[in-house]
Every structure is written in C-alpha cells, then in structure tokens.
C-alpha positions as CSV (number, residue, x, y, z in Angstrom):
1,M,-35.1,43.0,296.7
2,T,-38.1,44.5,294.9
3,V,-41.5,42.7,295.1
4,R,-45.0,43.9,294.4
5,L,-47.1,44.0,297.5
6,S,-50.0,42.2,295.8
7,E,-47.7,39.2,295.1
8,L,-46.9,38.7,298.8
9,F,-50.4,38.0,300.1
10,G,-51.2,34.3,300.7
11,K,-47.6,33.2,300.1
12,E,-46.3,30.5,302.4
13,I,-43.6,31.5,304.9
14,Y,-40.7,29.1,305.7
15,T,-37.5,29.4,307.7
16,V,-34.2,28.5,306.2
17,D,-34.5,25.3,308.4
18,G,-37.7,24.3,306.5
19,E,-40.1,25.2,309.3
20,R,-43.5,26.5,308.1
21,R,-44.4,29.8,309.9
22,G,-47.7,30.4,308.1
23,K,-49.1,32.5,305.2
24,V,-48.8,36.2,304.6
25,F,-52.0,37.8,305.8
26,D,-51.3,41.5,306.3
27,L,-48.4,43.8,305.9
28,V,-47.4,46.7,308.1
29,I,-45.9,49.5,306.0
30,N,-43.8,52.4,307.1
31,L,-45.1,55.2,304.7
32,E,-42.4,57.6,305.8
33,K,-39.6,55.2,304.9
34,G,-41.5,53.6,302.0
35,R,-40.9,50.1,303.1
36,I,-42.6,47.0,304.6
37,E,-41.8,46.7,308.3
38,T,-43.7,43.5,309.3
39,I,-45.5,40.6,307.8
40,T,-48.5,39.2,309.9
41,T,-49.7,35.6,309.7
42,E,-53.1,36.6,311.0
43,P,-55.5,39.4,310.0
44,L,-55.0,42.7,311.8
45,K,-58.8,43.0,312.3
46,A,-58.4,43.6,316.0
47,S,-61.2,44.8,318.3
48,S,-58.7,46.5,320.6
49,K,-55.2,48.0,320.7
50,A,-54.2,45.2,323.0
51,E,-55.4,42.5,320.6
52,A,-53.6,44.3,317.7
53,R,-50.4,44.5,319.7
54,K,-50.6,40.8,320.5
55,I,-50.9,39.9,316.8
56,I,-48.0,42.2,315.9
57,T,-45.7,40.7,318.7
58,E,-46.8,37.0,318.5
59,K,-48.0,36.4,315.0
60,S,-45.7,38.6,313.0
61,I,-42.3,38.5,311.3
62,P,-40.0,41.5,310.8
63,Y,-39.6,42.0,307.1
64,A,-35.8,42.5,307.7
65,K,-35.7,38.7,308.3
66,V,-36.9,38.0,304.7
67,I,-34.1,36.5,302.7
68,S,-36.1,35.7,299.5
69,A,-39.7,36.3,298.3
70,K,-40.4,34.2,295.2
71,D,-42.6,31.1,295.1
72,I,-42.4,31.1,299.0
73,I,-41.1,33.6,301.5
74,L,-37.9,32.4,303.0
75,I,-36.9,34.0,306.4
76,S,-33.8,33.9,308.6
77,T,-33.9,32.2,312.0
78,R,-31.3,34.4,313.5
79,Q,-32.5,36.5,316.4
80,E,-30.7,39.7,315.5
81,V,-32.2,41.7,312.7
82,A,-30.2,44.3,310.8
83,K,-31.2,47.9,311.6
84,E,-31.0,50.6,309.0
C-alpha cells in the first residue's frame, strides 16, 4: 500500500469492528527501512522520555495493523502483528 505521508495526518482511525480509535497526529518513521512504524493519536511533544514512551505505548497504533488508508484509516483488531 502506497500513501503520501501528508495525506495521513488528521484522518480518522477505525477498527474493522467500527470502533473509533482517534485521529492521526504524528508518525514514527524508520528511516533505515524507509517505512512508517507507528501512528500516534496524540502529539509527540513530550517533555521527557518517559512521557514520550507513554504516548508511544498507550496512544499509538503499529502501522503493520493498517489494512486500508483511504478516506479513513482502517486497522485490524488482531493482537498479533506480522513481522518482516
């Protein structure tokens, strides 16, 4: 799936079950692999590493869970995430 980064910001995120998870706020990008790793539903403007870690673990969605990114972002509800 190819998507422009600028098109993702502000999009609503829903699970396949119809549960709203928030809006895309920030993206964590792995520059070495050239891909998005995580979508955050809160800004990553953290005042400490602990606060940033909390946002990444509690207010984020692994990009591997994204099924579709069109008018909305549709994500899987399955716990396991495919590893490459």
